[in-house]
C-alpha positions in Angstrom: 0.0 0.0 0.0 2.8 2.4 0.9 4.6 1.6 -2.4 1.4 2.4 -4.4 1.0 5.8 -2.6 4.7 6.6 -3.4 4.2 5.7 -7.0 1.1 7.9 -7.3 2.9 10.8 -5.7 5.9 10.3 -8.0 3.6 10.2 -11.0 1.8 13.3 -9.9 5.1 15.2 -9.5 6.3 13.9 -12.9 3.1 15.0 -14.6 3.4 18.5 -12.9 7.0 18.9 -14.0 6.4 17.7 -17.5 3.3 19.9 -18.0 5.1 23.1 -16.9 5.9 23.9 -20.5 2.2 23.5 -21.4 1.0 26.3 -19.3 0.4 28.6 -22.3 -1.7 25.9 -23.8 -3.7 25.5 -20.6 -4.2 29.2 -20.3 -5.3 29.4 -23.9 -7.8 26.6 -23.4 -9.1 28.4 -20.3 -9.4 31.7 -22.1 -11.3 30.0 -25.0 -13.7 28.4 -22.6 -14.5 31.6 -20.7 -14.9 33.9 -23.7 -16.0 31.9 -26.7 -15.4 33.6 -30.0 -13.2 36.4 -28.6 -9.7 36.5 -30.0 -6.8 38.3 -28.2 -3.5 39.6 -29.3 -0.4 39.5 -27.1 -0.8 43.3 -26.4 -4.3 43.0 -24.8 -6.5 43.9 -27.8 -9.6 41.8 -28.2 -11.4 41.0 -31.5 -14.7 39.5 -32.4 -16.6 39.3 -35.7 -20.4 39.5 -35.5 -22.9 38.4 -38.2 -24.8 41.7 -37.9 -24.7 45.0 -39.8 -22.5 47.8 -38.4 -25.4 50.0 -37.2 -26.8 47.1 -35.2 -23.4 46.3 -33.6 -22.8 50.0 -32.9 -26.2 50.1 -31.0 -25.4 46.9 -29.1 -21.9 48.3 -28.2 -23.5 51.4 -26.9 -26.0 49.4 -24.9 -23.1 47.3 -23.5 -21.1 50.3 -22.5 -24.1 51.9 -20.8 -24.7 48.6 -18.9 -21.1 48.7 -17.7 -21.3 52.4 -16.7 -18.8 53.5 -19.3 -19.2 56.9 -20.9 -18.8 57.5 -24.6 -16.4 60.4 -25.2 -16.5 60.6 -29.0 -17.5 58.9 -32.2 -15.9 59.3 -35.6 -16.3 57.8 -39.0 -13.3 55.8 -40.3 -12.5 54.5 -43.8 -14.2 51.1 -43.1 -16.6 51.9 -40.3 -16.5 53.8 -37.0 -14.3 54.5 -34.0 -15.9 54.9 -30.6 -13.8 56.4 -27.8 -14.9 56.0 -24.2 -13.5 56.3 -20.7 -14.0 54.9 -17.2 -11.9 54.8 -14.0 -8.6 56.1 -15.5 -9.0 53.8 -18.5 -9.0 55.0 -22.2 -11.2 52.8 -24.3 -11.2 52.5 -28.1 -13.8 50.4 -30.0 -13.2 50.1 -33.7 -16.1 48.8 -35.8 -15.3 47.6 -39.4 -18.0 46.6 -41.8 -16.6 43.5 -43.6 -19.9 43.0 -45.5 -23.3 44.5 -45.2 -24.1 41.8 -42.6 -20.8 41.2 -41.0 -19.0 43.6 -38.6 -15.6 43.2 -36.9 -15.2 44.7 -33.5 -11.8 45.6 -32.0 -11.5 46.8 -28.4 -8.5 48.2 -26.7 -8.5 49.4 -23.1 -5.5 51.2 -21.7 -4.9 51.9 -18.0 -1.9 54.2 -18.2 0.9 52.2 -19.8 -0.9 48.9 -19.4 -3.5 47.1 -21.4 -6.7 45.8 -19.7 -7.6 42.7 -21.8 -10.3 41.7 -19.2 -12.3 44.9 -19.8 -11.8 44.6 -23.6 -13.2 41.1 -23.5 -16.2 42.2 -21.3 -17.1 45.0 -23.7 -17.3 42.5 -26.5 -19.3 40.0 -24.4 -21.7 42.7 -23.3 -22.1 43.8 -27.0 -22.8 40.2 -27.9 -25.4 39.9 -25.1 -27.1 43.1 -26.4 -27.3 41.7 -29.9 
């Protein structure tokens, strides 16, 4: 019995040591499970493409921001769509909406807190937009 317990412990330690290099894979799998459909870059920017026209995504984004208590500072037209700037609690927020087709819109969110990027808030803005759609 004592030998079996030692073998189990040794196996657990070996599995832990060998899986240390797989931490990025585990974190990626965790991220995919928590925010389905949201893509991230290494610099904290989040992306999502919606099967909805730009005006509908813009309205849903505004609803999501309002739900989160985030104030829209400005809106401006861009070559492919629209740029929404907002702010909340020392964070500068940029939401870029690009019309890919008449029924497909790509949303890019970037939230800066000073020199740092806030990918959690970026993701939540996209999830709240999706919820409003």
